[in-house]
DONU-844763 format. One record per residue: residue number from 1; x, y, z of N, C-alpha, C in turn. Coordinates in Angstrom, 3 decimals, padded with zeros to 6 digits. Atoms other than C-alpha are relative to their C-alpha. Example, Ala and Ser with C-alpha at 12.3 -4.5 7.8 and 13.67 -1.06 7.14 Angstrom:
BEGIN
+-----+----------+----------+----------+----------+----------+----------+----------+----------+----------+
: num :     n.xx :     n.yy :     n.zz :    ca.xx :    ca.yy :    ca.zz :     c.xx :     c.yy :     c.zz :
+-----+----------+----------+----------+----------+----------+----------+----------+----------+----------+
:   1 :  000.890 : -001.190 :  000.000 :  012.300 : -004.500 :  007.800 :  000.900 :  001.200 :  000.000 :
:   2 : -000.820 : -001.190 : -000.060 :  013.670 : -001.060 :  007.140 : -000.770 :  001.090 :  000.730 :
+-----+----------+----------+----------+----------+----------+----------+----------+----------+----------+
END
This chain:
BEGIN
+-----+----------+----------+----------+----------+----------+----------+----------+----------+----------+
: num :     n.xx :     n.yy :     n.zz :    ca.xx :    ca.yy :    ca.zz :     c.xx :     c.yy :     c.zz :
+-----+----------+----------+----------+----------+----------+----------+----------+----------+----------+
:   1 :  000.652 : -001.414 : -000.041 :  000.156 :  000.017 :  000.032 :  000.832 :  001.155 : -000.140 :
:   2 : -000.867 : -001.076 :  000.071 :  001.365 :  003.197 : -001.001 : -000.961 :  001.165 :  000.424 :
:   3 :  000.727 : -001.079 : -000.332 :  000.000 :  006.421 :  000.586 :  000.126 :  001.204 : -001.060 :
:   4 :  000.067 : -000.969 :  001.024 : -001.010 :  009.025 : -001.844 :  000.402 :  001.444 :  000.587 :
:   5 : -000.568 : -001.361 : -000.713 :  000.763 :  012.566 : -001.194 : -000.973 :  000.846 : -000.553 :
:   6 :  000.890 : -000.782 :  000.346 : -001.445 :  015.492 : -001.286 :  000.313 :  000.779 : -001.174 :
:   7 : -000.039 : -000.557 :  001.416 : -001.772 :  017.608 : -004.554 : -000.508 :  001.433 :  000.104 :
:   8 :  000.534 : -001.205 : -000.119 : -002.374 :  021.188 : -005.141 : -001.369 : -000.063 : -000.978 :
:   9 :  001.562 : -000.086 :  000.778 : -006.178 :  021.765 : -006.420 :  000.175 :  001.100 : -000.991 :
:  10 : -000.005 : -000.999 :  001.159 : -006.145 :  023.874 : -009.630 : -001.509 :  000.546 :  000.162 :
:  11 :  001.633 : -000.497 :  000.040 : -009.678 :  025.241 : -008.593 :  000.127 :  001.513 : -000.126 :
:  12 :  000.022 : -001.687 :  000.317 : -008.262 :  029.010 : -008.950 : -000.313 :  000.090 : -001.468 :
:  13 :  000.268 : -000.439 :  001.584 : -008.831 :  028.601 : -012.674 : -001.245 :  000.383 : -000.220 :
:  14 :  001.208 : -000.473 :  000.257 : -012.370 :  028.998 : -012.506 : -000.904 :  000.546 :  001.207 :
:  15 :  000.580 : -000.315 : -001.279 : -013.121 :  030.679 : -009.176 : -000.579 :  001.630 : -000.461 :
:  16 :  000.506 : -001.370 :  000.233 : -015.243 :  033.975 : -009.154 :  001.075 :  000.945 :  000.638 :
:  17 : -001.065 : -001.105 : -000.457 : -013.381 :  037.347 : -008.618 :  000.392 :  000.019 :  001.493 :
:  18 : -000.208 : -000.255 : -001.452 : -013.809 :  037.502 : -004.885 :  000.549 : -001.280 :  000.488 :
:  19 : -000.570 :  001.218 : -000.349 : -012.880 :  033.794 : -004.076 :  001.541 : -000.129 : -000.623 :
:  20 : -001.526 : -000.017 :  000.512 : -009.927 :  034.077 : -006.527 :  000.938 :  000.977 :  000.675 :
:  21 : -000.853 : -000.981 : -000.750 : -008.706 :  037.246 : -004.942 :  000.233 : -000.402 :  001.676 :
:  22 : -000.443 :  000.459 : -001.502 : -008.793 :  035.658 : -001.267 :  000.972 : -001.243 : -000.089 :
:  23 : -000.906 :  000.986 :  000.113 : -007.178 :  032.585 : -002.520 :  001.483 :  000.364 : -000.584 :
:  24 : -001.283 : -000.586 :  000.316 : -004.453 :  034.492 : -004.317 :  000.769 :  000.754 :  000.955 :
:  25 : -000.460 : -000.678 : -000.999 : -003.904 :  036.678 : -001.452 :  000.914 : -000.954 :  001.078 :
:  26 : -000.545 :  000.950 : -000.823 : -003.241 :  033.750 :  000.770 :  001.165 : -000.659 : -000.660 :
:  27 : -001.037 :  000.451 :  000.754 : -001.001 :  032.085 : -001.805 :  001.231 :  000.897 : -000.184 :
:  28 : -000.915 : -000.738 :  000.235 :  000.994 :  035.136 : -002.318 :  000.901 :  000.324 :  001.393 :
:  29 : -000.700 : -000.287 : -001.421 :  001.486 :  035.750 :  001.366 :  000.812 : -001.179 :  000.271 :
:  30 : -000.782 :  001.146 : -000.236 :  002.584 :  032.132 :  001.789 :  001.292 : -000.067 : -000.753 :
:  31 : -001.148 :  000.241 :  000.742 :  005.026 :  032.196 : -001.053 :  001.048 :  001.156 :  000.379 :
:  32 : -001.186 : -001.141 : -000.560 :  006.699 :  035.508 :  000.120 :  000.583 : -000.203 :  001.121 :
:  33 : -000.542 :  000.226 : -001.334 :  007.483 :  034.028 :  003.249 :  001.577 : -000.746 : -000.161 :
:  34 : -001.336 :  000.365 :  000.370 :  011.405 :  033.974 :  002.782 :  000.602 : -001.130 :  000.845 :
:  35 : -000.456 :  001.069 : -000.763 :  011.892 :  031.438 :  005.611 : -000.221 : -001.317 : -000.398 :
:  36 :  000.585 :  001.410 :  000.593 :  009.972 :  028.855 :  003.842 :  000.331 : -000.154 : -001.626 :
:  37 : -000.419 : -000.068 :  001.277 :  010.730 :  029.925 :  000.348 :  001.054 :  001.083 : -000.411 :
:  38 : -000.727 : -001.024 :  000.230 :  013.934 :  031.758 :  000.103 :  000.333 :  000.065 : -001.498 :
:  39 : -000.246 : -000.400 :  001.533 :  015.316 :  033.168 : -003.333 :  000.490 : -001.340 : -000.622 :
:  40 : -000.905 :  000.881 :  000.609 :  017.729 :  030.272 : -003.597 : -001.153 : -001.308 : -000.277 :
:  41 :  000.932 :  000.855 :  000.325 :  014.557 :  027.845 : -003.435 : -000.602 : -000.020 : -001.509 :
:  42 :  000.458 : -000.207 :  001.399 :  013.265 :  029.291 : -006.718 :  001.041 : -000.410 : -001.161 :
:  43 : -001.060 :  000.303 :  001.066 :  016.635 :  029.036 : -008.661 : -000.390 :  000.649 : -001.068 :
:  44 :  000.122 : -000.697 :  001.093 :  016.132 :  029.773 : -012.082 : -001.581 :  000.388 : -000.319 :
:  45 :  001.168 : -000.360 :  000.089 :  012.511 :  030.373 : -011.530 : -000.472 :  001.253 :  000.912 :
:  46 :  000.244 : -001.176 : -000.812 :  013.037 :  033.426 : -009.396 : -000.491 :  001.059 : -000.715 :
:  47 :  000.655 : -001.142 :  000.814 :  011.969 :  035.592 : -012.295 : -001.466 : -000.162 : -000.008 :
:  48 :  001.429 :  000.477 :  000.009 :  008.686 :  033.821 : -012.420 : -000.865 :  000.391 :  001.252 :
:  49 :  000.425 : -000.393 : -001.215 :  007.906 :  034.379 : -008.771 : -000.061 :  001.479 : -000.001 :
:  50 : -000.100 : -001.618 : -000.121 :  009.008 :  038.010 : -009.076 : -001.160 :  000.737 : -001.049 :
:  51 :  001.030 : -000.519 :  000.874 :  006.633 :  038.505 : -011.984 : -001.332 : -000.283 :  000.617 :
:  52 :  001.321 :  000.408 : -000.600 :  003.765 :  036.812 : -009.950 : -000.300 :  000.930 :  001.010 :
:  53 :  000.421 : -000.828 : -001.202 :  004.163 :  039.007 : -006.992 : -000.417 :  001.458 : -000.622 :
:  54 :  000.383 : -001.392 :  000.643 :  004.075 :  042.293 : -009.312 : -001.398 : -000.319 : -000.510 :
:  55 :  001.545 : -000.034 :  000.471 :  000.972 :  041.097 : -011.119 : -000.886 : -000.264 :  001.043 :
:  56 :  000.739 :  000.220 : -001.055 : -000.448 :  039.841 : -007.867 : -000.459 :  001.316 :  000.797 :
:  57 :  000.260 : -001.205 : -000.706 : -000.133 :  043.165 : -006.241 : -000.669 :  001.151 : -000.829 :
:  58 :  000.807 : -000.677 :  000.975 : -001.566 :  045.029 : -009.368 : -001.433 : -000.541 :  000.097 :
:  59 :  001.169 :  000.724 : -000.147 : -004.447 :  042.597 : -009.211 : -000.826 :  000.437 :  001.302 :
:  60 :  000.615 : -000.306 : -001.121 : -004.929 :  043.337 : -005.662 : -000.729 :  001.397 :  000.158 :
:  61 :  000.352 : -001.502 :  000.367 : -005.210 :  047.109 : -006.307 : -001.256 :  000.144 : -000.883 :
:  62 :  001.116 :  000.021 :  000.967 : -007.363 :  046.686 : -009.317 : -001.422 : -000.583 :  000.539 :
:  63 :  001.241 :  000.584 : -000.390 : -009.754 :  044.280 : -007.545 : -000.712 :  000.868 :  000.843 :
:  64 :  000.598 : -000.897 : -000.836 : -010.520 :  046.737 : -004.830 : -000.698 :  001.424 : -000.629 :
:  65 :  000.800 : -001.190 :  000.870 : -011.165 :  049.677 : -007.556 : -001.010 : -000.558 : -000.679 :
:  66 :  001.030 :  000.584 :  000.920 : -013.385 :  047.368 : -009.389 : -001.264 : -000.194 :  000.765 :
:  67 :  001.011 : -000.077 : -000.775 : -015.661 :  047.206 : -006.458 : -000.946 :  001.231 : -000.228 :
:  68 :  000.717 : -001.067 :  000.458 : -017.099 :  050.586 : -007.647 : -000.569 : -000.205 : -001.134 :
:  69 :  000.985 :  000.298 :  001.241 : -018.370 :  049.053 : -010.793 :  000.618 :  000.547 : -001.269 :
:  70 : -000.422 : -000.484 :  001.114 : -016.190 :  050.666 : -013.416 :  000.239 : -001.201 : -001.079 :
:  71 : -000.165 :  001.155 :  000.906 : -016.492 :  048.476 : -016.418 :  001.520 :  000.005 : -000.580 :
:  72 : -001.496 : -000.121 :  000.386 : -012.822 :  049.392 : -017.471 :  000.790 : -000.689 :  000.849 :
:  73 : -000.743 :  000.877 : -001.120 : -011.472 :  048.390 : -014.138 : -000.239 : -001.191 :  000.175 :
:  74 :  000.507 :  001.531 :  000.133 : -013.503 :  045.232 : -014.102 :  000.602 : -000.509 : -001.000 :
:  75 : -000.754 :  000.795 :  001.154 : -011.932 :  044.353 : -017.479 :  001.562 :  000.007 :  000.442 :
:  76 : -001.587 : -000.013 : -000.469 : -008.435 :  045.124 : -016.222 :  000.109 : -000.969 :  001.143 :
:  77 : -000.023 :  001.021 : -001.023 : -009.241 :  043.015 : -013.167 :  000.017 : -001.454 : -000.531 :
:  78 :  000.008 :  001.296 :  000.747 : -010.401 :  040.044 : -015.302 :  001.365 : -000.409 : -000.838 :
:  79 : -001.264 :  000.153 :  000.645 : -007.105 :  040.466 : -017.446 :  001.160 : -000.519 :  000.942 :
:  80 : -001.072 :  000.294 : -000.766 : -004.850 :  040.302 : -014.648 : -000.252 : -001.460 :  000.806 :
:  81 :  000.375 :  001.322 : -000.640 : -006.821 :  037.358 : -013.041 :  000.478 : -001.187 : -001.124 :
:  82 : -000.416 :  001.085 :  001.079 : -006.161 :  035.408 : -016.559 :  001.477 : -000.004 :  000.224 :
:  83 : -001.607 : -000.032 : -000.128 : -002.429 :  036.378 : -016.342 :  000.439 : -000.671 :  001.286 :
:  84 : -000.317 :  000.661 : -001.232 : -002.346 :  035.153 : -012.649 : -000.344 : -001.286 : -000.218 :
:  85 :  000.169 :  001.397 :  000.122 : -003.972 :  031.951 : -013.621 :  001.215 : -000.861 : -000.606 :
:  86 : -001.087 :  000.361 :  000.541 : -001.173 :  031.429 : -015.986 :  001.198 : -000.172 :  000.693 :
:  87 : -001.241 :  000.078 : -001.001 :  001.489 :  032.146 : -013.619 : -000.246 : -001.058 :  001.039 :
:  88 :  000.541 :  001.329 : -001.148 : -000.237 :  029.849 : -010.886 :  000.330 : -001.279 : -000.606 :
:  89 : -000.273 :  001.318 :  000.539 : -000.207 :  027.199 : -013.148 :  001.523 : -000.430 :  000.027 :
:  90 : -001.493 :  000.398 : -000.094 :  003.656 :  027.394 : -013.673 :  000.542 : -000.186 :  001.324 :
:  91 : -000.495 :  000.086 : -001.554 :  004.304 :  027.800 : -010.039 : -000.340 : -001.309 :  000.572 :
:  92 :  000.349 :  001.197 : -000.536 :  002.203 :  025.007 : -009.141 :  000.651 : -001.296 : -000.790 :
:  93 : -000.882 :  001.082 :  000.625 :  004.213 :  022.620 : -011.605 :  001.276 :  000.081 :  000.767 :
:  94 : -001.356 :  000.123 : -000.710 :  007.410 :  023.833 : -010.171 : -000.117 : -000.491 :  001.361 :
:  95 :  000.007 :  000.428 : -001.398 :  006.229 :  023.305 : -006.445 : -000.288 : -001.504 : -000.021 :
:  96 :  000.259 :  001.609 : -000.066 :  004.967 :  019.779 : -007.246 :  001.253 : -000.780 : -000.318 :
:  97 : -001.237 :  000.771 :  000.285 :  008.270 :  018.839 : -008.742 :  000.899 :  000.313 :  001.200 :
:  98 : -000.904 :  000.044 : -001.224 :  010.079 :  020.206 : -005.673 : -000.622 : -000.771 :  001.141 :
:  99 :  000.581 :  000.807 : -000.961 :  007.579 :  018.485 : -003.625 :  000.373 : -001.515 :  000.053 :
: 100 : -000.504 :  001.185 :  000.138 :  009.107 :  015.333 : -004.740 :  001.075 : -000.476 :  001.202 :
: 101 : -001.005 : -000.080 : -001.177 :  011.997 :  015.919 : -002.270 : -000.432 :  000.341 :  001.263 :
: 102 :  000.531 : -000.454 : -001.419 :  010.015 :  017.854 :  000.254 : -001.435 :  000.073 :  000.031 :
: 103 :  001.500 : -000.134 : -000.041 :  006.163 :  017.237 :  000.527 : -000.466 :  001.271 :  000.712 :
: 104 :  000.466 : -001.072 : -000.770 :  005.873 :  019.742 :  003.086 : -000.156 :  001.485 : -000.829 :
: 105 :  000.182 : -001.177 :  000.770 :  006.304 :  022.502 :  000.335 : -001.453 :  000.253 : -000.429 :
: 106 :  001.235 : -000.187 :  000.432 :  002.906 :  021.864 : -000.842 : -000.855 :  000.602 :  001.072 :
: 107 :  000.753 : -000.226 : -001.121 :  001.391 :  022.242 :  002.529 :  000.238 :  001.602 :  000.434 :
: 108 : -000.342 : -001.306 : -000.270 :  003.250 :  025.719 :  003.050 : -000.073 :  000.859 : -001.035 :
: 109 :  000.243 : -000.831 :  001.100 :  002.318 :  027.059 : -000.260 : -001.271 :  001.059 : -000.069 :
: 110 :  001.239 : -000.768 :  000.200 : -000.897 :  028.521 :  000.415 : -001.228 : -000.251 : -000.873 :
: 111 :  001.027 :  000.805 :  001.056 : -002.784 :  026.487 : -002.278 : -000.895 : -000.984 :  000.894 :
: 112 :  000.762 :  000.921 : -000.501 : -005.857 :  024.552 : -001.635 :  000.527 : -001.410 : -000.371 :
: 113 : -000.393 :  001.162 :  000.246 : -004.956 :  021.012 : -001.221 : -001.003 : -001.232 : -000.202 :
: 114 :  001.015 :  001.064 :  000.302 : -006.600 :  017.654 : -002.433 :  001.034 : -001.390 :  000.373 :
: 115 : -000.795 :  001.236 :  000.012 : -005.650 :  014.106 : -001.696 : -000.491 : -001.031 : -000.700 :
: 116 :  000.737 :  000.909 :  001.038 : -006.071 :  011.407 : -004.364 : -000.368 : -001.245 :  000.947 :
: 117 :  000.527 :  001.202 : -000.575 : -008.051 :  008.428 : -003.176 : -000.142 : -000.845 : -001.008 :
: 118 : -000.081 :  001.219 :  000.817 : -007.663 :  005.198 : -004.612 : -001.209 : -001.196 :  000.538 :
: 119 :  000.728 :  001.207 : -000.598 : -009.988 :  003.162 : -002.377 : -001.584 : -000.044 : -000.391 :
: 120 :  001.631 : -000.178 :  000.500 : -013.562 :  004.292 : -003.747 : -000.306 : -001.055 : -000.914 :
: 121 :  000.386 :  000.991 :  001.132 : -013.558 :  001.759 : -006.689 :  000.010 : -001.400 :  000.642 :
: 122 : -000.165 :  001.442 : -000.860 : -012.382 : -001.220 : -004.199 : -001.050 : -000.082 :  000.924 :
: 123 :  001.216 :  000.192 : -000.930 : -015.066 : -000.463 : -001.694 : -001.412 : -000.385 : -000.786 :
: 124 :  001.205 :  000.203 :  000.562 : -017.719 : -000.323 : -004.352 :  000.110 : -001.572 : -000.534 :
: 125 : -000.005 :  001.383 :  000.674 : -016.420 : -003.682 : -005.972 : -000.131 : -001.052 :  001.153 :
: 126 :  000.248 :  000.935 : -001.039 : -016.366 : -005.377 : -002.481 : -001.328 :  000.173 :  000.380 :
: 127 :  001.489 : -000.014 : -000.132 : -019.969 : -004.206 : -001.839 : -000.582 : -000.793 : -001.013 :
: 128 :  000.688 :  000.649 :  001.178 : -021.093 : -005.431 : -005.251 :  000.554 : -001.655 :  000.264 :
: 129 : -000.209 :  001.240 : -000.088 : -019.357 : -008.704 : -004.595 : -000.763 : -000.702 :  001.326 :
: 130 :  001.026 :  000.674 : -001.180 : -021.139 : -009.236 : -000.986 : -001.424 : -000.150 : -000.478 :
: 131 :  001.637 : -000.027 :  000.581 : -024.576 : -008.336 : -002.774 :  000.147 : -001.285 : -000.694 :
: 132 :  000.081 :  001.240 :  000.912 : -023.727 : -011.065 : -005.437 :  000.064 : -001.307 :  000.965 :
: 133 : -000.049 :  001.282 : -001.072 : -022.773 : -013.569 : -002.619 : -001.291 : -000.101 :  000.718 :
: 134 :  001.608 :  000.125 : -000.740 : -026.187 : -012.732 : -000.726 : -000.856 : -000.496 : -000.843 :
: 135 :  001.140 :  000.363 :  001.048 : -028.096 : -013.216 : -003.997 :  000.090 : -001.369 : -000.276 :
: 136 : -000.425 :  001.347 :  000.347 : -026.428 : -016.379 : -004.730 : -000.343 : -001.048 :  001.187 :
: 137 :  000.634 :  000.891 : -000.983 : -027.070 : -017.783 : -001.219 : -001.406 :  000.009 :  000.353 :
: 138 :  001.365 :  000.058 : -000.066 : -030.621 : -016.648 : -001.228 : -000.604 : -000.761 : -001.007 :
: 139 :  000.377 :  000.918 :  001.306 : -031.130 : -018.424 : -004.673 :  000.223 : -001.480 :  000.516 :
: 140 : -000.117 :  001.546 : -000.687 : -029.633 : -021.548 : -002.949 : -000.954 : -000.291 :  000.949 :
: 141 :  001.049 :  000.191 : -001.072 : -031.950 : -021.329 : -000.117 : -001.217 : -000.342 : -000.611 :
: 142 :  001.149 :  000.298 :  000.580 : -034.851 : -021.088 : -002.233 : -000.056 : -001.160 : -000.990 :
: 143 :  000.004 :  001.150 :  000.994 : -033.742 : -023.803 : -004.656 : -000.034 : -001.159 :  000.912 :
: 144 : -000.076 :  001.311 : -000.721 : -033.357 : -026.357 : -001.870 : -001.431 : -000.201 :  000.663 :
: 145 :  001.480 : -000.087 : -000.493 : -036.994 : -025.475 : -000.659 : -000.939 : -000.661 : -001.065 :
: 146 :  000.912 :  000.417 :  000.978 : -038.481 : -026.697 : -003.952 : -000.134 : -001.408 : -000.101 :
+-----+----------+----------+----------+----------+----------+----------+----------+----------+----------+
END
């Protein structure tokens, strides 16, 4: 039996603006923690994380402005959100590769986590086998009474 490691949920791709903003702020704060994610951790991806921080900060400012209902600002927010989704996809891929050596990285990242479960189909198969066994035994009982 191998235990399944947690994985990052990519639910940020289709979240409404408010939920996206909350999740992004949580992730940005976590990834900015230099004690857990020093510049050396990012290596050649340091430029990626710096661009992410810049776009994230712009998104935060525009998100708050968009609450006033300006269509232009809402459009800017949506464009920035799309850019952030692309950046987050790249960051998630990097974090999942790094997590092979240190799974705690994923938990510290601020992303929503999911754990893959493999037991569901086995449970269903076992239940189906029990039902079939019960059906066979009931048929056998009714067959002996004839």
